[in-house]
N, CA, C and O atoms as a CHARMM CRD file, in Angstrom:
* protein
*
  308
    1    1 MET  N     -6.93700 -75.21900 101.45800 PROA 1      0.00000
    2    1 MET  CA    -6.44200 -75.37600 100.23800 PROA 1      0.00000
    3    1 MET  C     -6.42900 -74.25400  99.63700 PROA 1      0.00000
    4    1 MET  O     -7.34300 -73.43600  99.73700 PROA 1      0.00000
    5    2 PRO  N     -5.19700 -74.06100  98.81600 PROA 2      0.00000
    6    2 PRO  CA    -5.54700 -72.32300  98.02400 PROA 2      0.00000
    7    2 PRO  C     -6.32000 -72.59000  96.96700 PROA 2      0.00000
    8    2 PRO  O     -6.51100 -73.68600  96.43900 PROA 2      0.00000
    9    3 TYR  N     -6.88400 -71.24000  96.59300 PROA 3      0.00000
   10    3 TYR  CA    -7.69300 -70.82200  95.71000 PROA 3      0.00000
   11    3 TYR  C     -7.19000 -70.60400  94.42500 PROA 3      0.00000
   12    3 TYR  O     -6.18700 -69.89200  94.36200 PROA 3      0.00000
   13    4 LYS  N     -7.84400 -71.23600  92.95200 PROA 4      0.00000
   14    4 LYS  CA    -6.87400 -71.05500  91.58400 PROA 4      0.00000
   15    4 LYS  C     -7.67000 -69.62900  91.37700 PROA 4      0.00000
   16    4 LYS  O     -6.98000 -68.72100  90.91600 PROA 4      0.00000
   17    5 ASN  N     -9.11900 -69.31900  91.68200 PROA 5      0.00000
   18    5 ASN  CA    -9.71500 -68.15000  90.97600 PROA 5      0.00000
   19    5 ASN  C    -10.74500 -67.77900  92.02500 PROA 5      0.00000
   20    5 ASN  O    -11.04700 -68.59300  92.89700 PROA 5      0.00000
   21    6 THR  N    -11.34500 -66.45900  91.96300 PROA 6      0.00000
   22    6 THR  CA   -12.22400 -65.97000  92.98500 PROA 6      0.00000
   23    6 THR  C    -13.67900 -66.59000  93.07500 PROA 6      0.00000
   24    6 THR  O    -14.49800 -66.24700  93.92800 PROA 6      0.00000
   25    7 LYS  N    -13.91200 -67.57100  92.06700 PROA 7      0.00000
   26    7 LYS  CA   -15.06200 -68.31400  91.79400 PROA 7      0.00000
   27    7 LYS  C    -15.19300 -69.51400  92.76000 PROA 7      0.00000
   28    7 LYS  O    -16.21800 -70.13500  93.04000 PROA 7      0.00000
   29    8 GLU  N    -13.65000 -69.75100  93.30900 PROA 8      0.00000
   30    8 GLU  CA   -13.86700 -70.78600  94.05100 PROA 8      0.00000
   31    8 GLU  C    -13.98100 -70.44400  95.63800 PROA 8      0.00000
   32    8 GLU  O    -14.11700 -71.33800  96.47300 PROA 8      0.00000
   33    9 LEU  N    -13.92100 -69.26000  95.92600 PROA 9      0.00000
   34    9 LEU  CA   -14.10100 -68.58600  97.13900 PROA 9      0.00000
   35    9 LEU  C    -15.42800 -68.73100  98.14900 PROA 9      0.00000
   36    9 LEU  O    -16.57500 -68.48900  97.77400 PROA 9      0.00000
   37   10 PRO  N    -15.13700 -69.08400  99.23400 PROA 10     0.00000
   38   10 PRO  CA   -16.34800 -69.42400 100.01900 PROA 10     0.00000
   39   10 PRO  C    -17.67500 -68.29800  99.48700 PROA 10     0.00000
   40   10 PRO  O    -17.46900 -67.15000  99.09200 PROA 10     0.00000
   41   11 ASP  N    -18.78800 -68.83700  99.57700 PROA 11     0.00000
   42   11 ASP  CA   -20.05700 -67.78200  99.67600 PROA 11     0.00000
   43   11 ASP  C    -20.00700 -66.56500 100.18400 PROA 11     0.00000
   44   11 ASP  O    -20.20500 -65.49800  99.60200 PROA 11     0.00000
   45   12 ASN  N    -19.62400 -66.84100 101.74800 PROA 12     0.00000
   46   12 ASN  CA   -19.66700 -65.56400 102.29000 PROA 12     0.00000
   47   12 ASN  C    -18.40800 -64.73400 102.20600 PROA 12     0.00000
   48   12 ASN  O    -18.32500 -63.72400 102.90400 PROA 12     0.00000
   49   13 VAL  N    -17.46300 -65.07400 101.43400 PROA 13     0.00000
   50   13 VAL  CA   -16.50100 -64.14900 100.99300 PROA 13     0.00000
   51   13 VAL  C    -17.03100 -63.18000  99.35200 PROA 13     0.00000
   52   13 VAL  O    -16.90000 -61.99800  99.03200 PROA 13     0.00000
   53   14 ARG  N    -17.63100 -64.35900  98.65300 PROA 14     0.00000
   54   14 ARG  CA   -17.87700 -63.82000  97.44000 PROA 14     0.00000
   55   14 ARG  C    -18.96600 -62.99200  97.15300 PROA 14     0.00000
   56   14 ARG  O    -18.96800 -62.13500  96.26800 PROA 14     0.00000
   57   15 ASN  N    -19.86800 -63.24500  97.88500 PROA 15     0.00000
   58   15 ASN  CA   -21.14300 -62.51800  98.18300 PROA 15     0.00000
   59   15 ASN  C    -21.24200 -60.83500  98.98500 PROA 15     0.00000
   60   15 ASN  O    -22.21800 -60.08800  98.92600 PROA 15     0.00000
   61   16 VAL  N    -20.02300 -60.58000  99.65400 PROA 16     0.00000
   62   16 VAL  CA   -19.87900 -59.71300 100.16500 PROA 16     0.00000
   63   16 VAL  C    -18.73400 -58.45300  99.94800 PROA 16     0.00000
   64   16 VAL  O    -18.73600 -57.33300 100.45800 PROA 16     0.00000
   65   17 LEU  N    -17.57800 -59.18100  98.82200 PROA 17     0.00000
   66   17 LEU  CA   -16.52800 -58.55100  98.76900 PROA 17     0.00000
   67   17 LEU  C    -16.65200 -57.91100  97.38200 PROA 17     0.00000
   68   17 LEU  O    -17.34400 -58.63600  96.66700 PROA 17     0.00000
   69   18 PRO  N    -16.23900 -56.84000  96.76400 PROA 18     0.00000
   70   18 PRO  CA   -16.35100 -56.34800  95.40700 PROA 18     0.00000
   71   18 PRO  C    -15.38600 -57.39100  94.71900 PROA 18     0.00000
   72   18 PRO  O    -14.99000 -58.38000  95.33600 PROA 18     0.00000
   73   19 ASP  N    -15.05700 -57.14900  93.52700 PROA 19     0.00000
   74   19 ASP  CA   -14.22900 -57.76000  92.58600 PROA 19     0.00000
   75   19 ASP  C    -12.67200 -57.68300  93.08000 PROA 19     0.00000
   76   19 ASP  O    -12.12700 -58.73600  93.41000 PROA 19     0.00000
   77   20 HSD  N    -12.03000 -56.59000  93.12900 PROA 20     0.00000
   78   20 HSD  CA   -11.15500 -56.17500  93.65700 PROA 20     0.00000
   79   20 HSD  C    -10.53500 -56.82900  94.80300 PROA 20     0.00000
   80   20 HSD  O     -9.45200 -57.39200  94.96600 PROA 20     0.00000
   81   21 ALA  N    -11.52600 -56.59100  95.53800 PROA 21     0.00000
   82   21 ALA  CA   -11.49400 -57.01300  97.01400 PROA 21     0.00000
   83   21 ALA  C    -11.16500 -58.53400  97.05900 PROA 21     0.00000
   84   21 ALA  O    -10.26100 -58.98600  97.76300 PROA 21     0.00000
   85   22 GLN  N    -12.02600 -59.34900  96.19300 PROA 22     0.00000
   86   22 GLN  CA   -11.89100 -60.45100  96.14600 PROA 22     0.00000
   87   22 GLN  C    -10.54700 -61.19900  95.90200 PROA 22     0.00000
   88   22 GLN  O    -10.07100 -62.17800  96.47700 PROA 22     0.00000
   89   23 ASP  N     -9.99400 -60.29900  94.68400 PROA 23     0.00000
   90   23 ASP  CA    -8.65500 -60.76100  94.17100 PROA 23     0.00000
   91   23 ASP  C     -7.54300 -60.50400  95.41900 PROA 23     0.00000
   92   23 ASP  O     -6.50600 -61.16400  95.35000 PROA 23     0.00000
   93   24 ILE  N     -7.65600 -59.87700  96.18500 PROA 24     0.00000
   94   24 ILE  CA    -6.69800 -59.38300  97.53500 PROA 24     0.00000
   95   24 ILE  C     -7.09800 -60.23000  98.04800 PROA 24     0.00000
   96   24 ILE  O     -6.11300 -60.96000  98.16000 PROA 24     0.00000
   97   25 TYR  N     -8.13300 -60.85400  98.60900 PROA 25     0.00000
   98   25 TYR  CA    -8.50800 -61.91300  99.50900 PROA 25     0.00000
   99   25 TYR  C     -7.74400 -63.20400  99.15200 PROA 25     0.00000
  100   25 TYR  O     -6.94800 -63.79100  99.88500 PROA 25     0.00000
  101   26 LYS  N     -8.15800 -63.58500  97.76900 PROA 26     0.00000
  102   26 LYS  CA    -7.44500 -64.85300  97.12300 PROA 26     0.00000
  103   26 LYS  C     -6.01000 -64.82700  97.31400 PROA 26     0.00000
  104   26 LYS  O     -5.51200 -65.89600  97.66800 PROA 26     0.00000
  105   27 GLU  N     -5.18900 -63.77400  97.14700 PROA 27     0.00000
  106   27 GLU  CA    -3.85200 -63.65200  96.99400 PROA 27     0.00000
  107   27 GLU  C     -3.21200 -63.69500  98.27900 PROA 27     0.00000
  108   27 GLU  O     -2.13400 -64.25500  98.47700 PROA 27     0.00000
  109   28 ALA  N     -4.04300 -62.95800  99.34700 PROA 28     0.00000
  110   28 ALA  CA    -3.52400 -63.31500 100.63900 PROA 28     0.00000
  111   28 ALA  C     -3.54000 -64.25700 101.53200 PROA 28     0.00000
  112   28 ALA  O     -2.79800 -64.46500 102.49200 PROA 28     0.00000
  113   29 TYR  N     -4.76300 -64.99800 100.99800 PROA 29     0.00000
  114   29 TYR  CA    -5.17900 -66.45700 101.55500 PROA 29     0.00000
  115   29 TYR  C     -4.04900 -67.09900 101.36100 PROA 29     0.00000
  116   29 TYR  O     -3.24600 -67.38700 102.24800 PROA 29     0.00000
  117   30 ASN  N     -3.90600 -67.44300  99.74400 PROA 30     0.00000
  118   30 ASN  CA    -2.71400 -68.18000  99.26100 PROA 30     0.00000
  119   30 ASN  C     -1.50100 -68.15900  99.79200 PROA 30     0.00000
  120   30 ASN  O     -0.97100 -69.18300 100.22300 PROA 30     0.00000
  121   31 SER  N     -0.89600 -66.90500  99.81700 PROA 31     0.00000
  122   31 SER  CA     0.10300 -66.64400 100.50000 PROA 31     0.00000
  123   31 SER  C      0.47800 -67.15500 102.04900 PROA 31     0.00000
  124   31 SER  O      1.50400 -67.69100 102.46900 PROA 31     0.00000
  125   32 ALA  N     -0.85700 -66.74800 102.78200 PROA 32     0.00000
  126   32 ALA  CA    -0.62600 -67.42500 104.41500 PROA 32     0.00000
  127   32 ALA  C     -0.77800 -68.70700 104.30700 PROA 32     0.00000
  128   32 ALA  O     -0.02900 -69.39900 104.99600 PROA 32     0.00000
  129   33 TYR  N     -1.48400 -69.18900 103.68200 PROA 33     0.00000
  130   33 TYR  CA    -1.73700 -70.67800 103.54900 PROA 33     0.00000
  131   33 TYR  C     -0.47500 -71.37200 103.58800 PROA 33     0.00000
  132   33 TYR  O     -0.08200 -72.26900 104.33400 PROA 33     0.00000
  133   34 GLU  N      0.24000 -70.59600 102.35200 PROA 34     0.00000
  134   34 GLU  CA     1.75800 -71.39200 102.20200 PROA 34     0.00000
  135   34 GLU  C      2.74700 -70.93700 103.00900 PROA 34     0.00000
  136   34 GLU  O      3.86700 -71.43600 102.89300 PROA 34     0.00000
  137   35 GLU  N      2.57700 -70.22200 103.67800 PROA 35     0.00000
  138   35 GLU  CA     3.61300 -69.50700 104.70000 PROA 35     0.00000
  139   35 GLU  C      3.35800 -69.91900 106.37700 PROA 35     0.00000
  140   35 GLU  O      4.21400 -69.77400 107.24900 PROA 35     0.00000
  141   36 TYR  N      2.11600 -70.40600 106.57200 PROA 36     0.00000
  142   36 TYR  CA     1.90200 -70.83100 107.95700 PROA 36     0.00000
  143   36 TYR  C      1.43200 -72.48900 107.79400 PROA 36     0.00000
  144   36 TYR  O      0.44000 -72.99300 108.32100 PROA 36     0.00000
  145   37 ASP  N      2.20800 -73.02500 107.11200 PROA 37     0.00000
  146   37 ASP  CA     1.95900 -74.39400 106.79400 PROA 37     0.00000
  147   37 ASP  C      2.28900 -75.51300 108.01000 PROA 37     0.00000
  148   37 ASP  O      1.97700 -76.70300 108.02100 PROA 37     0.00000
  149   38 THR  N      3.02100 -74.74400 109.02900 PROA 38     0.00000
  150   38 THR  CA     3.27500 -75.69600 110.47800 PROA 38     0.00000
  151   38 THR  C      3.00000 -75.17500 111.54400 PROA 38     0.00000
  152   38 THR  O      3.41200 -74.09900 111.97900 PROA 38     0.00000
  153   39 PRO  N      2.15100 -76.05400 112.11000 PROA 39     0.00000
  154   39 PRO  CA     1.49400 -75.51600 113.60400 PROA 39     0.00000
  155   39 PRO  C      2.52000 -74.33500 114.63000 PROA 39     0.00000
  156   39 PRO  O      2.14200 -73.43500 115.38000 PROA 39     0.00000
  157   40 GLU  N      3.77700 -74.75400 114.31400 PROA 40     0.00000
  158   40 GLU  CA     4.46600 -73.82200 114.98100 PROA 40     0.00000
  159   40 GLU  C      4.63700 -72.36000 114.60300 PROA 40     0.00000
  160   40 GLU  O      5.17900 -71.53900 115.34300 PROA 40     0.00000
  161   41 GLU  N      4.10500 -72.07400 113.32100 PROA 41     0.00000
  162   41 GLU  CA     4.19700 -70.87300 112.65100 PROA 41     0.00000
  163   41 GLU  C      2.71600 -70.03000 112.70000 PROA 41     0.00000
  164   41 GLU  O      2.41200 -69.00800 112.08500 PROA 41     0.00000
  165   42 ARG  N      1.95600 -70.78400 113.59800 PROA 42     0.00000
  166   42 ARG  CA     0.60300 -70.24600 113.90400 PROA 42     0.00000
  167   42 ARG  C      0.44000 -69.88000 115.11900 PROA 42     0.00000
  168   42 ARG  O      1.33000 -70.24400 115.88800 PROA 42     0.00000
  169   43 ARG  N     -0.48800 -69.21800 115.59300 PROA 43     0.00000
  170   43 ARG  CA    -0.96700 -68.53500 116.88700 PROA 43     0.00000
  171   43 ARG  C     -1.87600 -69.71500 117.39100 PROA 43     0.00000
  172   43 ARG  O     -2.71500 -70.16700 116.61100 PROA 43     0.00000
  173   44 GLY  N     -1.73300 -70.30600 118.83000 PROA 44     0.00000
  174   44 GLY  CA    -2.79800 -70.72500 119.39000 PROA 44     0.00000
  175   44 GLY  C     -2.94600 -72.29000 118.52200 PROA 44     0.00000
  176   44 GLY  O     -2.12000 -72.80900 117.77000 PROA 44     0.00000
  177   45 ASP  N     -4.06900 -72.70600 118.86500 PROA 45     0.00000
  178   45 ASP  CA    -4.63900 -73.95400 117.99600 PROA 45     0.00000
  179   45 ASP  C     -5.48200 -73.55900 116.74700 PROA 45     0.00000
  180   45 ASP  O     -6.47500 -74.16600 116.34400 PROA 45     0.00000
  181   46 SER  N     -5.04900 -72.69300 116.32400 PROA 46     0.00000
  182   46 SER  CA    -5.57000 -72.22600 114.82000 PROA 46     0.00000
  183   46 SER  C     -5.08600 -73.28600 113.75600 PROA 46     0.00000
  184   46 SER  O     -3.93900 -73.73400 113.74100 PROA 46     0.00000
  185   47 SER  N     -5.92900 -73.58400 113.00300 PROA 47     0.00000
  186   47 SER  CA    -5.64500 -74.64700 111.74300 PROA 47     0.00000
  187   47 SER  C     -4.89600 -73.83100 110.52400 PROA 47     0.00000
  188   47 SER  O     -4.93600 -72.60900 110.66700 PROA 47     0.00000
  189   48 ARG  N     -4.43100 -74.16200 109.71500 PROA 48     0.00000
  190   48 ARG  CA    -3.91900 -73.58900 108.52700 PROA 48     0.00000
  191   48 ARG  C     -4.83700 -72.55400 107.89200 PROA 48     0.00000
  192   48 ARG  O     -4.56500 -71.36600 107.71800 PROA 48     0.00000
  193   49 GLU  N     -6.13000 -73.27200 107.52700 PROA 49     0.00000
  194   49 GLU  CA    -6.99000 -72.83500 106.82500 PROA 49     0.00000
  195   49 GLU  C     -7.52300 -71.38700 107.61700 PROA 49     0.00000
  196   49 GLU  O     -7.76500 -70.34600 107.00600 PROA 49     0.00000
  197   50 GLU  N     -7.65500 -71.56700 109.18500 PROA 50     0.00000
  198   50 GLU  CA    -8.22800 -70.27400 109.99100 PROA 50     0.00000
  199   50 GLU  C     -7.47200 -69.45200 109.76600 PROA 50     0.00000
  200   50 GLU  O     -7.94600 -68.36800 109.42600 PROA 50     0.00000
  201   51 THR  N     -5.93500 -69.59000 109.85500 PROA 51     0.00000
  202   51 THR  CA    -4.98500 -68.26300 109.81400 PROA 51     0.00000
  203   51 THR  C     -5.15700 -67.58100 108.68100 PROA 51     0.00000
  204   51 THR  O     -5.16400 -66.35200 108.61000 PROA 51     0.00000
  205   52 ALA  N     -5.33500 -68.53900 107.53000 PROA 52     0.00000
  206   52 ALA  CA    -4.91400 -68.01400 106.10200 PROA 52     0.00000
  207   52 ALA  C     -6.32900 -67.06500 105.86800 PROA 52     0.00000
  208   52 ALA  O     -6.34500 -66.06100 105.15600 PROA 52     0.00000
  209   53 HSD  N     -7.28900 -67.50100 106.47900 PROA 53     0.00000
  210   53 HSD  CA    -8.56000 -66.64200 106.68000 PROA 53     0.00000
  211   53 HSD  C     -8.78900 -65.38700 107.09500 PROA 53     0.00000
  212   53 HSD  O     -9.42600 -64.47200 106.57400 PROA 53     0.00000
  213   54 ARG  N     -8.01100 -65.48200 108.40100 PROA 54     0.00000
  214   54 ARG  CA    -7.67600 -64.44600 109.12500 PROA 54     0.00000
  215   54 ARG  C     -6.74300 -63.34400 108.34400 PROA 54     0.00000
  216   54 ARG  O     -7.18300 -62.22000 108.10700 PROA 54     0.00000
  217   55 VAL  N     -5.52400 -63.71900 107.99200 PROA 55     0.00000
  218   55 VAL  CA    -4.37600 -63.02300 107.03400 PROA 55     0.00000
  219   55 VAL  C     -5.34200 -62.54000 105.89100 PROA 55     0.00000
  220   55 VAL  O     -5.09700 -61.35200 105.67900 PROA 55     0.00000
  221   56 ALA  N     -6.36100 -63.00700 105.05900 PROA 56     0.00000
  222   56 ALA  CA    -6.65600 -62.30100 104.00000 PROA 56     0.00000
  223   56 ALA  C     -8.09100 -61.46200 104.37800 PROA 56     0.00000
  224   56 ALA  O     -8.50300 -60.63400 103.56600 PROA 56     0.00000
  225   57 TRP  N     -8.68200 -61.65900 105.38400 PROA 57     0.00000
  226   57 TRP  CA    -9.49600 -60.45900 105.98200 PROA 57     0.00000
  227   57 TRP  C     -8.54900 -59.24100 106.30900 PROA 57     0.00000
  228   57 TRP  O     -8.67900 -58.20800 105.65100 PROA 57     0.00000
  229   58 SER  N     -7.79300 -59.31100 107.10100 PROA 58     0.00000
  230   58 SER  CA    -6.78000 -58.34400 107.41600 PROA 58     0.00000
  231   58 SER  C     -6.32800 -57.84200 106.09300 PROA 58     0.00000
  232   58 SER  O     -6.12600 -56.62900 106.03800 PROA 58     0.00000
  233   59 ALA  N     -6.14800 -58.47900 105.11100 PROA 59     0.00000
  234   59 ALA  CA    -5.39200 -57.52900 103.97600 PROA 59     0.00000
  235   59 ALA  C     -6.76300 -56.94100 103.12600 PROA 59     0.00000
  236   59 ALA  O     -6.46100 -56.06600 102.31400 PROA 59     0.00000
  237   60 VAL  N     -7.83000 -57.19200 103.16900 PROA 60     0.00000
  238   60 VAL  CA    -8.85500 -56.44200 102.45200 PROA 60     0.00000
  239   60 VAL  C     -8.79900 -55.55500 103.43300 PROA 60     0.00000
  240   60 VAL  O     -8.33100 -54.51800 102.96300 PROA 60     0.00000
  241   61 LYS  N     -9.07100 -55.42200 104.71000 PROA 61     0.00000
  242   61 LYS  CA    -8.86600 -54.18700 105.56800 PROA 61     0.00000
  243   61 LYS  C     -7.87400 -53.21100 105.36400 PROA 61     0.00000
  244   61 LYS  O     -8.09100 -52.01800 105.14900 PROA 61     0.00000
  245   62 LYS  N     -6.77400 -53.76300 105.43900 PROA 62     0.00000
  246   62 LYS  CA    -5.66200 -52.86800 104.86500 PROA 62     0.00000
  247   62 LYS  C     -5.70500 -52.43100 103.71300 PROA 62     0.00000
  248   62 LYS  O     -5.14400 -51.34800 103.55200 PROA 62     0.00000
  249   63 ALA  N     -6.24200 -52.95800 102.71900 PROA 63     0.00000
  250   63 ALA  CA    -6.45900 -52.10500 101.37700 PROA 63     0.00000
  251   63 ALA  C     -7.68000 -51.13300 101.51000 PROA 63     0.00000
  252   63 ALA  O     -8.21700 -50.71300 100.48500 PROA 63     0.00000
  253   64 GLY  N     -7.96200 -50.90300 102.28300 PROA 64     0.00000
  254   64 GLY  CA    -8.93500 -49.82000 102.28800 PROA 64     0.00000
  255   64 GLY  C    -10.49700 -49.95900 102.35200 PROA 64     0.00000
  256   64 GLY  O    -11.30400 -49.03200 102.27200 PROA 64     0.00000
  257   65 TYR  N    -10.81000 -51.49800 102.53600 PROA 65     0.00000
  258   65 TYR  CA   -12.21300 -51.57900 102.42200 PROA 65     0.00000
  259   65 TYR  C    -12.89400 -51.87600 103.97300 PROA 65     0.00000
  260   65 TYR  O    -12.17300 -52.42900 104.80300 PROA 65     0.00000
  261   66 GLU  N    -13.93900 -51.59300 104.24900 PROA 66     0.00000
  262   66 GLU  CA   -14.66700 -51.50100 105.28400 PROA 66     0.00000
  263   66 GLU  C    -16.34500 -52.30100 104.89000 PROA 66     0.00000
  264   66 GLU  O    -16.83900 -52.49400 103.77900 PROA 66     0.00000
  265   67 LYS  N    -16.89400 -52.62700 106.23100 PROA 67     0.00000
  266   67 LYS  CA   -17.84000 -53.55300 105.88200 PROA 67     0.00000
  267   67 LYS  C    -19.10200 -52.26700 106.31200 PROA 67     0.00000
  268   67 LYS  O    -19.13200 -51.42700 107.21200 PROA 67     0.00000
  269   68 GLY  N    -20.03600 -52.60100 105.21600 PROA 68     0.00000
  270   68 GLY  CA   -21.06800 -51.49100 105.03900 PROA 68     0.00000
  271   68 GLY  C    -22.24400 -52.29300 105.78800 PROA 68     0.00000
  272   68 GLY  O    -21.98000 -53.21500 106.56000 PROA 68     0.00000
  273   69 ASP  N    -23.73000 -51.82800 105.47500 PROA 69     0.00000
  274   69 ASP  CA   -24.90000 -52.48100 105.70800 PROA 69     0.00000
  275   69 ASP  C    -24.65800 -54.11500 105.45100 PROA 69     0.00000
  276   69 ASP  O    -24.52500 -54.86000 106.42200 PROA 69     0.00000
  277   70 HSD  N    -24.62100 -54.48200 104.47000 PROA 70     0.00000
  278   70 HSD  CA   -24.86700 -55.77100 104.07600 PROA 70     0.00000
  279   70 HSD  C    -23.37100 -56.40600 103.27200 PROA 70     0.00000
  280   70 HSD  O    -23.00000 -57.57800 103.33100 PROA 70     0.00000
  281   71 LYS  N    -22.74000 -55.38900 102.60300 PROA 71     0.00000
  282   71 LYS  CA   -21.49200 -55.78700 101.64100 PROA 71     0.00000
  283   71 LYS  C    -20.54400 -54.79600 102.06200 PROA 71     0.00000
  284   71 LYS  O    -20.90700 -53.79800 102.68500 PROA 71     0.00000
  285   72 TRP  N    -19.14000 -55.05600 101.70000 PROA 72     0.00000
  286   72 TRP  CA   -18.08400 -54.45200 101.88900 PROA 72     0.00000
  287   72 TRP  C    -17.67900 -53.32900 100.82700 PROA 72     0.00000
  288   72 TRP  O    -18.09800 -53.60000  99.70100 PROA 72     0.00000
  289   73 HSD  N    -17.03000 -52.24200 100.90800 PROA 73     0.00000
  290   73 HSD  CA   -16.86200 -51.26800  99.95500 PROA 73     0.00000
  291   73 HSD  C    -15.54400 -50.63600 100.53200 PROA 73     0.00000
  292   73 HSD  O    -15.06300 -50.62500 101.66500 PROA 73     0.00000
  293   74 LYS  N    -15.08700 -50.04300  99.16300 PROA 74     0.00000
  294   74 LYS  CA   -13.63000 -49.12100  99.61400 PROA 74     0.00000
  295   74 LYS  C    -14.10100 -47.76200 100.13900 PROA 74     0.00000
  296   74 LYS  O    -14.99400 -47.01900  99.73200 PROA 74     0.00000
  297   75 SER  N    -13.16300 -47.64000 101.25800 PROA 75     0.00000
  298   75 SER  CA   -13.13100 -46.65800 102.26300 PROA 75     0.00000
  299   75 SER  C    -13.16500 -45.12200 101.52800 PROA 75     0.00000
  300   75 SER  O    -12.28300 -44.96300 100.68400 PROA 75     0.00000
  301   76 LYS  N    -13.96500 -44.12200 101.72600 PROA 76     0.00000
  302   76 LYS  CA   -13.80700 -43.03500 101.34900 PROA 76     0.00000
  303   76 LYS  C    -12.59800 -42.11000 101.87700 PROA 76     0.00000
  304   76 LYS  O    -12.29800 -41.02500 101.37900 PROA 76     0.00000
  305   77 ASP  N    -12.02400 -42.65800 102.85100 PROA 77     0.00000
  306   77 ASP  CA   -10.78100 -41.85600 103.39500 PROA 77     0.00000
  307   77 ASP  C     -9.35900 -42.11200 102.57800 PROA 77     0.00000
  308   77 ASP  O     -8.33200 -41.53000 102.92900 PROA 77     0.00000
């Protein structure tokens, strides 16, 4: 189900991503959730939610965030 705001994101997302990265995650998740609504549009047996979460994490990485010791941070590159 799409997220209305970042407070609705799962704990494992909210607890590790900075605010801006949470916004990116939410927007990417919601877009992918809408785009990959039918099984034919997804890879393998992935559910709509699994696909949307993968897309969202990819968007965070593409935006220049990387995983640190316990939390994600903006890459220095």
